[in-house]
Structure formats: C-alpha cells, structure tokens
N, CA, C and O atoms as a GROMACS GRO file, in nm:
protein
  360
    1UNK      N    1  12.164  10.657   6.870
    1UNK     CA    2  12.071  10.666   6.761
    1UNK      C    3  11.933  10.723   6.812
    1UNK      O    4  11.856  10.777   6.733
    2UNK      N    5  11.904  10.708   6.950
    2UNK     CA    6  11.766  10.741   6.988
    2UNK      C    7  11.775  10.878   7.043
    2UNK      O    8  11.675  10.946   7.066
    3UNK      N    9  11.922  10.926   7.070
    3UNK     CA   10  11.945  11.079   7.097
    3UNK      C   11  11.924  11.173   6.999
    3UNK      O   12  11.875  11.285   7.014
    4UNK      N   13  11.980  11.103   6.860
    4UNK     CA   14  11.949  11.185   6.747
    4UNK      C   15  11.814  11.206   6.721
    4UNK      O   16  11.779  11.313   6.671
    5UNK      N   17  11.733  11.121   6.746
    5UNK     CA   18  11.610  11.105   6.678
    5UNK      C   19  11.534  11.181   6.817
    5UNK      O   20  11.454  11.262   6.771
    6UNK      N   21  11.532  11.183   6.894
    6UNK     CA   22  11.487  11.261   7.016
    6UNK      C   23  11.504  11.412   7.003
    6UNK      O   24  11.416  11.494   7.027
    7UNK      N   25  11.639  11.440   6.960
    7UNK     CA   26  11.669  11.573   6.930
    7UNK      C   27  11.615  11.632   6.800
    7UNK      O   28  11.579  11.749   6.813
    8UNK      N   29  11.603  11.590   6.701
    8UNK     CA   30  11.524  11.575   6.553
    8UNK      C   31  11.399  11.616   6.597
    8UNK      O   32  11.358  11.723   6.551
    9UNK      N   33  11.326  11.553   6.680
    9UNK     CA   34  11.159  11.557   6.728
    9UNK      C   35  11.170  11.694   6.798
    9UNK      O   36  11.103  11.785   6.750
   10UNK      N   37  11.246  11.720   6.903
   10UNK     CA   38  11.246  11.847   6.971
   10UNK      C   39  11.287  11.958   6.880
   10UNK      O   40  11.232  12.059   6.925
   11UNK      N   41  11.350  11.988   6.783
   11UNK     CA   42  11.411  12.114   6.707
   11UNK      C   43  11.245  12.103   6.605
   11UNK      O   44  11.170  12.200   6.590
   12UNK      N   45  11.222  11.986   6.555
   12UNK     CA   46  11.110  11.977   6.455
   12UNK      C   47  10.972  12.098   6.536
   12UNK      O   48  10.917  12.201   6.496
   13UNK      N   49  10.962  12.011   6.669
   13UNK     CA   50  10.856  12.065   6.734
   13UNK      C   51  10.884  12.232   6.802
   13UNK      O   52  10.792  12.306   6.837
   14UNK      N   53  11.007  12.263   6.810
   14UNK     CA   54  11.016  12.420   6.847
   14UNK      C   55  11.007  12.444   6.739
   14UNK      O   56  10.944  12.550   6.739
   15UNK      N   57  11.040  12.404   6.589
   15UNK     CA   58  11.018  12.518   6.466
   15UNK      C   59  10.866  12.511   6.443
   15UNK      O   60  10.819  12.607   6.382
   16UNK      N   61  10.779  12.412   6.482
   16UNK     CA   62  10.667  12.456   6.440
   16UNK      C   63  10.598  12.537   6.551
   16UNK      O   64  10.515  12.620   6.513
   17UNK      N   65  10.621  12.525   6.687
   17UNK     CA   66  10.623  12.628   6.792
   17UNK      C   67  10.670  12.797   6.701
   17UNK      O   68  10.588  12.888   6.688
   18UNK      N   69  10.786  12.803   6.660
   18UNK     CA   70  10.792  12.943   6.587
   18UNK      C   71  10.713  12.988   6.500
   18UNK      O   72  10.673  13.103   6.481
   19UNK      N   73  10.688  12.881   6.443
   19UNK     CA   74  10.620  12.884   6.296
   19UNK      C   75  10.467  12.918   6.325
   19UNK      O   76  10.405  12.989   6.246
   20UNK      N   77  10.421  12.880   6.412
   20UNK     CA   78  10.248  12.905   6.475
   20UNK      C   79  10.276  13.079   6.506
   20UNK      O   80  10.216  13.165   6.440
   21UNK      N   81  10.373  13.113   6.611
   21UNK     CA   82  10.380  13.232   6.668
   21UNK      C   83  10.396  13.366   6.535
   21UNK      O   84  10.348  13.480   6.535
   22UNK      N   85  10.482  13.294   6.428
   22UNK     CA   86  10.529  13.400   6.354
   22UNK      C   87  10.403  13.409   6.229
   22UNK      O   88  10.395  13.507   6.155
   23UNK      N   89  10.312  13.295   6.218
   23UNK     CA   90  10.202  13.297   6.103
   23UNK      C   91  10.104  13.374   6.196
   23UNK      O   92  10.049  13.479   6.163
   24UNK      N   93  10.090  13.322   6.301
   24UNK     CA   94   9.974  13.385   6.381
   24UNK      C   95   9.967  13.518   6.377
   24UNK      O   96   9.863  13.567   6.332
   25UNK      N   97  10.077  13.607   6.424
   25UNK     CA   98  10.106  13.765   6.412
   25UNK      C   99  10.127  13.828   6.307
   25UNK      O  100  10.093  13.945   6.286
   26UNK      N  101  10.202  13.737   6.209
   26UNK     CA  102  10.254  13.790   6.076
   26UNK      C  103  10.119  13.811   5.964
   26UNK      O  104  10.114  13.907   5.888
   27UNK      N  105  10.030  13.719   5.969
   27UNK     CA  106   9.955  13.680   5.866
   27UNK      C  107   9.795  13.655   5.947
   27UNK      O  108   9.710  13.745   5.945
   28UNK      N  109   9.775  13.546   6.005
   28UNK     CA  110   9.650  13.522   6.056
   28UNK      C  111   9.581  13.637   6.118
   28UNK      O  112   9.461  13.646   6.094
   29UNK      N  113   9.637  13.732   6.197
   29UNK     CA  114   9.583  13.830   6.265
   29UNK      C  115   9.492  13.949   6.188
   29UNK      O  116   9.411  14.026   6.238
   30UNK      N  117   9.531  13.937   6.054
   30UNK     CA  118   9.425  14.042   5.976
   30UNK      C  119   9.304  13.969   5.918
   30UNK      O  120   9.220  14.034   5.855
   31UNK      N  121   9.292  13.853   5.932
   31UNK     CA  122   9.188  13.773   5.899
   31UNK      C  123   9.084  13.724   6.018
   31UNK      O  124   8.963  13.701   6.009
   32UNK      N  125   9.154  13.717   6.112
   32UNK     CA  126   9.103  13.648   6.201
   32UNK      C  127   9.161  13.651   6.376
   32UNK      O  128   9.218  13.550   6.418
   33UNK      N  129   9.149  13.727   6.433
   33UNK     CA  130   9.229  13.777   6.578
   33UNK      C  131   9.228  13.665   6.660
   33UNK      O  132   9.330  13.613   6.704
   34UNK      N  133   9.104  13.625   6.682
   34UNK     CA  134   9.063  13.496   6.750
   34UNK      C  135   9.143  13.368   6.720
   34UNK      O  136   9.193  13.298   6.808
   35UNK      N  137   9.152  13.339   6.566
   35UNK     CA  138   9.234  13.244   6.531
   35UNK      C  139   9.399  13.239   6.544
   35UNK      O  140   9.482  13.149   6.530
   36UNK      N  141   9.409  13.391   6.581
   36UNK     CA  142   9.569  13.412   6.600
   36UNK      C  143   9.588  13.386   6.707
   36UNK      O  144   9.694  13.328   6.730
   37UNK      N  145   9.511  13.410   6.802
   37UNK     CA  146   9.503  13.390   6.960
   37UNK      C  147   9.533  13.229   6.989
   37UNK      O  148   9.621  13.179   7.060
   38UNK      N  149   9.433  13.168   6.911
   38UNK     CA  150   9.406  13.016   6.946
   38UNK      C  151   9.558  12.958   6.876
   38UNK      O  152   9.595  12.851   6.925
   39UNK      N  153   9.622  13.000   6.800
   39UNK     CA  154   9.744  12.960   6.736
   39UNK      C  155   9.879  12.993   6.827
   39UNK      O  156   9.994  12.949   6.820
   40UNK      N  157   9.820  13.084   6.911
   40UNK     CA  158   9.966  13.108   7.006
   40UNK      C  159   9.931  13.053   7.134
   40UNK      O  160  10.017  13.057   7.222
   41UNK      N  161   9.797  12.993   7.164
   41UNK     CA  162   9.792  12.896   7.264
   41UNK      C  163   9.845  12.766   7.250
   41UNK      O  164   9.897  12.701   7.340
   42UNK      N  165   9.828  12.726   7.118
   42UNK     CA  166   9.870  12.581   7.076
   42UNK      C  167  10.033  12.602   7.108
   42UNK      O  168  10.092  12.515   7.173
   43UNK      N  169  10.101  12.715   7.063
   43UNK     CA  170  10.229  12.740   7.019
   43UNK      C  171  10.296  12.746   7.172
   43UNK      O  172  10.417  12.731   7.192
   44UNK      N  173  10.201  12.770   7.271
   44UNK     CA  174  10.254  12.816   7.418
   44UNK      C  175  10.253  12.656   7.497
   44UNK      O  176  10.311  12.639   7.604
   45UNK      N  177  10.192  12.566   7.440
   45UNK     CA  178  10.192  12.439   7.487
   45UNK      C  179  10.287  12.340   7.430
   45UNK      O  180  10.312  12.232   7.485
   46UNK      N  181  10.345  12.384   7.308
   46UNK     CA  182  10.441  12.296   7.237
   46UNK      C  183  10.578  12.266   7.314
   46UNK      O  184  10.628  12.156   7.334
   47UNK      N  185  10.634  12.412   7.357
   47UNK     CA  186  10.749  12.354   7.446
   47UNK      C  187  10.783  12.269   7.556
   47UNK      O  188  10.883  12.203   7.582
   48UNK      N  189  10.678  12.285   7.611
   48UNK     CA  190  10.650  12.181   7.732
   48UNK      C  191  10.635  12.019   7.694
   48UNK      O  192  10.674  11.917   7.750
   49UNK      N  193  10.573  12.041   7.594
   49UNK     CA  194  10.562  11.880   7.557
   49UNK      C  195  10.654  11.866   7.472
   49UNK      O  196  10.672  11.745   7.454
   50UNK      N  197  10.729  11.936   7.404
   50UNK     CA  198  10.874  11.927   7.350
   50UNK      C  199  10.985  11.868   7.412
   50UNK      O  200  11.061  11.787   7.359
   51UNK      N  201  10.992  11.916   7.542
   51UNK     CA  202  11.057  11.904   7.630
   51UNK      C  203  11.024  11.775   7.709
   51UNK      O  204  11.123  11.720   7.757
   52UNK      N  205  10.936  11.731   7.728
   52UNK     CA  206  10.897  11.587   7.791
   52UNK      C  207  10.969  11.468   7.652
   52UNK      O  208  11.049  11.377   7.668
   53UNK      N  209  10.914  11.508   7.546
   53UNK     CA  210  10.900  11.408   7.449
   53UNK      C  211  11.084  11.390   7.429
   53UNK      O  212  11.140  11.280   7.429
   54UNK      N  213  11.137  11.493   7.418
   54UNK     CA  214  11.298  11.478   7.421
   54UNK      C  215  11.377  11.435   7.545
   54UNK      O  216  11.496  11.404   7.539
   55UNK      N  217  11.302  11.435   7.665
   55UNK     CA  218  11.365  11.343   7.781
   55UNK      C  219  11.327  11.218   7.791
   55UNK      O  220  11.394  11.144   7.863
   56UNK      N  221  11.214  11.166   7.722
   56UNK     CA  222  11.166  11.045   7.734
   56UNK      C  223  11.269  10.941   7.725
   56UNK      O  224  11.353  10.947   7.636
   57UNK      N  225  11.268  10.819   7.836
   57UNK     CA  226  11.344  10.719   7.794
   57UNK      C  227  11.314  10.608   7.701
   57UNK      O  228  11.202  10.556   7.698
   58UNK      N  229  11.409  10.572   7.625
   58UNK     CA  230  11.361  10.485   7.508
   58UNK      C  231  11.409  10.314   7.613
   58UNK      O  232  11.472  10.292   7.716
   59UNK      N  233  11.339  10.234   7.514
   59UNK     CA  234  11.364  10.138   7.601
   59UNK      C  235  11.526  10.038   7.601
   59UNK      O  236  11.571   9.961   7.686
   60UNK      N  237  11.579  10.082   7.472
   60UNK     CA  238  11.722  10.048   7.461
   60UNK      C  239  11.834  10.115   7.603
   60UNK      O  240  11.939  10.066   7.645
   61UNK      N  241  11.758  10.242   7.650
   61UNK     CA  242  11.841  10.316   7.737
   61UNK      C  243  11.872  10.232   7.840
   61UNK      O  244  11.789  10.145   7.862
   62UNK      N  245  11.981  10.234   7.918
   62UNK     CA  246  12.036  10.202   8.031
   62UNK      C  247  12.096  10.260   8.134
   62UNK      O  248  12.180  10.207   8.207
   63UNK      N  249  12.047  10.390   8.142
   63UNK     CA  250  12.099  10.478   8.263
   63UNK      C  251  12.043  10.438   8.347
   63UNK      O  252  11.997  10.545   8.387
   64UNK      N  253  11.998  10.353   8.424
   64UNK     CA  254  11.947  10.324   8.550
   64UNK      C  255  12.038  10.196   8.585
   64UNK      O  256  12.024  10.149   8.698
   65UNK      N  257  12.115  10.146   8.511
   65UNK     CA  258  12.223  10.025   8.536
   65UNK      C  259  12.377  10.111   8.596
   65UNK      O  260  12.488  10.062   8.579
   66UNK      N  261  12.362  10.197   8.642
   66UNK     CA  262  12.500  10.264   8.676
   66UNK      C  263  12.554  10.180   8.752
   66UNK      O  264  12.486  10.142   8.848
   67UNK      N  265  12.677  10.129   8.737
   67UNK     CA  266  12.750  10.026   8.872
   67UNK      C  267  12.763  10.104   8.960
   67UNK      O  268  12.753  10.060   9.075
   68UNK      N  269  12.788  10.236   8.943
   68UNK     CA  270  12.845  10.325   9.082
   68UNK      C  271  12.744  10.298   9.207
   68UNK      O  272  12.782  10.284   9.324
   69UNK      N  273  12.619  10.293   9.166
   69UNK     CA  274  12.519  10.231   9.255
   69UNK      C  275  12.533  10.138   9.342
   69UNK      O  276  12.469  10.148   9.446
   70UNK      N  277  12.593  10.058   9.328
   70UNK     CA  278  12.617   9.914   9.414
   70UNK      C  279  12.742   9.927   9.481
   70UNK      O  280  12.775   9.828   9.546
   71UNK      N  281  12.861  10.074   9.481
   71UNK     CA  282  12.946  10.095   9.542
   71UNK      C  283  12.945  10.108   9.674
   71UNK      O  284  12.907  10.217   9.715
   72UNK      N  285  12.985  10.005   9.773
   72UNK     CA  286  12.980  10.053   9.892
   72UNK      C  287  13.052  10.132   9.954
   72UNK      O  288  13.035  10.155  10.074
   73UNK      N  289  13.138  10.181   9.886
   73UNK     CA  290  13.263  10.297   9.953
   73UNK      C  291  13.204  10.435   9.893
   73UNK      O  292  13.272  10.536   9.914
   74UNK      N  293  13.099  10.445   9.830
   74UNK     CA  294  13.057  10.564   9.757
   74UNK      C  295  13.073  10.680   9.839
   74UNK      O  296  13.136  10.778   9.798
   75UNK      N  297  13.022  10.678   9.951
   75UNK     CA  298  13.018  10.817  10.074
   75UNK      C  299  13.149  10.819  10.120
   75UNK      O  300  13.160  10.921  10.187
   76UNK      N  301  13.276  10.747  10.117
   76UNK     CA  302  13.374  10.733  10.216
   76UNK      C  303  13.475  10.884  10.132
   76UNK      O  304  13.493  10.900  10.012
   77UNK      N  305  13.513  10.955  10.224
   77UNK     CA  306  13.581  11.049  10.172
   77UNK      C  307  13.747  10.985  10.092
   77UNK      O  308  13.817  10.892  10.131
   78UNK      N  309  13.764  11.060   9.994
   78UNK     CA  310  13.876  11.032   9.873
   78UNK      C  311  13.863  10.933   9.828
   78UNK      O  312  13.969  10.886   9.785
   79UNK      N  313  13.743  10.851   9.811
   79UNK     CA  314  13.684  10.761   9.724
   79UNK      C  315  13.657  10.800   9.576
   79UNK      O  316  13.575  10.890   9.557
   80UNK      N  317  13.721  10.736   9.459
   80UNK     CA  318  13.709  10.790   9.340
   80UNK      C  319  13.564  10.741   9.286
   80UNK      O  320  13.533  10.626   9.256
   81UNK      N  321  13.500  10.834   9.281
   81UNK     CA  322  13.360  10.807   9.261
   81UNK      C  323  13.302  10.780   9.079
   81UNK      O  324  13.187  10.780   9.036
   82UNK      N  325  13.432  10.760   9.006
   82UNK     CA  326  13.398  10.760   8.888
   82UNK      C  327  13.434  10.629   8.842
   82UNK      O  328  13.410  10.600   8.725
   83UNK      N  329  13.498  10.532   8.930
   83UNK     CA  330  13.544  10.406   8.928
   83UNK      C  331  13.489  10.306   9.028
   83UNK      O  332  13.563  10.288   9.125
   84UNK      N  333  13.384  10.242   9.025
   84UNK     CA  334  13.327  10.168   9.102
   84UNK      C  335  13.429  10.085   9.171
   84UNK      O  336  13.535  10.072   9.112
   85UNK      N  337  13.417  10.032   9.278
   85UNK     CA  338  13.523   9.916   9.336
   85UNK      C  339  13.532   9.777   9.271
   85UNK      O  340  13.620   9.700   9.307
   86UNK      N  341  13.437   9.739   9.169
   86UNK     CA  342  13.447   9.607   9.110
   86UNK      C  343  13.471   9.641   8.963
   86UNK      O  344  13.430   9.557   8.882
   87UNK      N  345  13.535   9.761   8.911
   87UNK     CA  346  13.585   9.801   8.760
   87UNK      C  347  13.741   9.749   8.806
   87UNK      O  348  13.784   9.753   8.922
   88UNK      N  349  13.798   9.711   8.714
   88UNK     CA  350  13.938   9.678   8.712
   88UNK      C  351  14.000   9.856   8.712
   88UNK      O  352  13.941   9.951   8.660
   89UNK      N  353  14.121   9.859   8.780
   89UNK     CA  354  14.191   9.975   8.773
   89UNK      C  355  14.308   9.963   8.687
   89UNK      O  356  14.377   9.863   8.706
   90UNK      N  357  14.342  10.042   8.600
   90UNK     CA  358  14.468  10.037   8.524
   90UNK      C  359  14.588  10.051   8.590
   90UNK      O  360  14.693  10.048   8.527
   0.00000   0.00000   0.00000
C-alpha cells in the first residue's frame, strides 16, 4: 500500500511540474516574464524532490531485514544467492 501512495505522490508532483512549465510559457509570460521564470525555477526543483519523496522508506518497510545478508556461504562459487542456507529447500 505504501508503494502505491508513493507512486501517486510522485506522479502528482510531476504533474504539477509539467503544469507549471506549460502555464509559465503558455500563459503567464504574456503578463510577466519574471513570474514565468520564477515558475520554471520552482518547476526545476520539483523532479528531484519527487524522486526523494518517492524513494523514502516507510516505517513498515522491512527491506533491511534481508535474510541473505546473514548467509555465511554468500561468496562461495556456485552457491544459490536467492535462497539462504537457513531457508528450507523444497
């Protein structure tokens, strides 16, 4: 569920970014070039902020608890890295 919410925030922020660019040079520049440039500066910062927010870890995420990190045979040649030793093999 958290991934879906993060994806929505990302696409909303990118939509605002595109909207600012289109409005700045399609409408606002006829009234104030300075305001259009200001809108573009704000729109320039949004993609990097969207990437940071979209990749932020939620408290419920457990990506750091990967059992493969505790696998003592991780570096051995021919060892199946996708199944740690302490998992049952079928």
